[in-house]
C-alpha positions in Angstrom: -60.0 -49.0 -26.4 -58.3 -51.6 -24.2 -55.2 -49.4 -23.8 -57.3 -46.5 -22.5 -59.0 -48.7 -19.9 -55.6 -50.0 -18.7 -54.4 -46.4 -18.4 -57.5 -45.4 -16.4 -57.2 -48.4 -14.2 -53.5 -47.6 -13.5 -54.4 -44.0 -12.7 -57.2 -45.1 -10.4 -54.8 -47.5 -8.6 -52.2 -44.6 -8.1 -54.9 -42.4 -6.7 -56.0 -45.1 -4.3 -52.5 -45.6 -3.0 -52.0 -41.9 -2.7 -55.2 -41.6 -0.7 -53.8 -44.1 1.8 -50.7 -42.0 2.4 -50.2 -40.9 6.0 -48.6 -37.4 6.1 -47.7 -37.8 9.8 -45.8 -41.0 9.1 -44.0 -39.3 6.2 -42.9 -36.4 8.4 -41.6 -38.8 11.1 -39.7 -40.8 8.4 -38.2 -37.6 7.1 -37.2 -36.5 10.6 -34.7 -39.4 10.8 -32.4 -37.5 8.5 -33.6 -33.9 8.8 -32.9 -33.8 12.6 -29.4 -35.2 12.3 -27.0 -32.4 13.3 -29.4 -30.8 15.7 -27.7 -29.8 19.0 -28.6 -31.3 22.4 -30.0 -28.0 23.5 -32.2 -27.8 20.4 -33.6 -31.3 21.0 -34.5 -30.3 24.6 -36.1 -27.1 23.4 -38.4 -28.7 20.8 -39.0 -32.2 22.3 -38.8 -31.4 26.0 -37.4 -33.5 28.8 -37.0 -37.1 27.7 -38.7 -40.0 29.5 -35.3 -41.7 29.8 -31.7 -40.7 29.1 -28.5 -42.7 29.3 -24.8 -42.2 28.6 -22.5 -44.8 27.1 -18.9 -43.7 26.3 -19.2 -40.6 24.1 -22.8 -41.4 23.2 -25.9 -39.9 24.9 -29.4 -41.3 24.4 -32.6 -39.3 24.9 -35.7 -41.5 24.6 -39.2 -40.0 24.3 -42.4 -41.9 24.5 -45.9 -41.3 23.0 -49.0 -43.4 23.3 -52.6 -43.0 22.2 -55.5 -45.4 23.0 -58.7 -45.5 20.9 -61.7 -47.8 21.1 -64.7 -48.6 19.1 -67.8 -50.8 19.0 -68.3 -51.3 22.7 -71.3 -53.0 24.2 -74.8 -51.5 23.5 -78.4 -52.5 23.8 -81.4 -51.9 21.6 -85.2 -51.8 22.1 -87.9 -52.1 19.4 -91.7 -52.0 19.2 -93.7 -53.4 16.3 -97.4 -53.5 15.3 -98.6 -55.6 12.4 -101.5 -57.4 11.0 -102.3 -61.0 10.0 -104.8 -62.2 7.5 -108.4 -62.4 8.6 -108.4 -59.1 10.5 -106.1 -60.2 13.3 -103.7 -57.6 14.6 -100.8 -58.0 17.0 -98.1 -56.1 18.7 -94.7 -57.1 19.8 -91.8 -55.7 21.7 -88.2 -56.9 21.8 -84.8 -56.1 23.2 -81.4 -57.0 21.9 -77.9 -57.1 23.3 -74.9 -57.7 21.0 -72.7 -60.6 21.8 -69.4 -59.2 20.5 -67.5 -56.6 22.4 -65.5 -53.6 21.3 -61.9 -53.3 20.4 -59.1 -51.1 21.8 -56.2 -50.0 19.7 -53.0 -48.8 21.3 -50.5 -46.8 19.2 -47.1 -46.4 20.8 -43.7 -45.0 19.8 -40.4 -44.6 21.4 -38.1 -42.1 19.7 -34.4 -42.2 20.7 -32.1 -39.4 19.7 -28.5 -40.8 19.7 -26.0 -38.0 20.3 -22.2 -37.7 20.1 -20.4 -34.6 21.4 -23.8 -32.9 21.9 -25.0 -33.4 18.4 -27.7 -35.8 17.0 -26.2 -38.6 15.0 -29.2 -40.9 14.7 -32.9 -41.0 15.4 -34.4 -44.4 15.9 -38.1 -45.4 16.4 -39.6 -48.4 18.1 -42.5 -49.4 20.3 -42.1 -51.6 23.4 -42.7 -54.7 21.2 -40.0 -53.7 18.8 -42.3 -52.3 16.0 -42.6 -48.8 14.9 -45.7 -46.7 14.3 -44.5 -43.7 12.4 -47.8 -41.8 12.7 -47.5 -41.9 16.5 -43.8 -41.1 16.4 -44.6 -37.8 14.6 -46.2 -36.6 17.9 -42.6 -36.6 19.3 -40.6 -35.2 16.4 -43.3 -33.0 14.9 -42.4 -29.9 17.0 -38.8 -30.2 16.1 -39.6 -30.5 12.4 -42.0 -27.5 12.7 -39.3 -25.4 14.4 -36.8 -26.3 11.7 -39.2 -25.5 8.8 -40.3 -22.2 10.4 -36.9 -20.7 11.0 -34.3 -23.0 9.6 -33.1 -24.0 13.1 -34.5 -24.6 16.5 -33.9 -21.6 18.8 -31.7 -22.4 21.8 -33.4 -22.6 25.1 -33.3 -19.4 27.3 -30.1 -19.0 29.2 -30.2 -19.7 32.9 -28.0 -17.3 34.7 -28.1 -17.1 38.5 
C-alpha cells in the first residue's frame, strides 16, 4: 500500500508542476533557437521597427522592448450597520467605517529582446530587462508574431517591395 501512495504522490507533484508551466515563456525560450537564420527583412516584417538599433563591425543589433504594468489591492473603504440585543430587553444599533492601512502593489513586467545579425541573418536572440533579468512571458509579446508566422507558413513572408 505504501508504494501506491508514493506513486500517487509523485503523480500529483508532476501534475502540480505541469500546472505551473507558462506556455508564453516556453514559446519565448524556443524562439531563441527557432528564429536563428531568419533574415533581417523577415524580422522587420514580423516584429516591426525596433526601439533601438546599432551596428558594430559586421554585426547589427535590433532591440525591441515590451512592458506591462498590473496592480492589485489598492486603497478601499467600507461601511457597516449593525443591530443587536443585550440581555434584559435592551437593544442597540451601531454603525462603523473602516479604511485599510496597507496599500496596493504594482507589478512591472519588462523585456528587451535583441536580435543579433551578421550579414543580414539572425545569429542570436538575447533577452533582458533593464535590470539585467529576463521575463520570458513578457518577451513572448515581442517574438510571438515571428513564431506564429514561422509555424503558419514555415517562413515569414518578406515585406512588400517598395519601388518608386
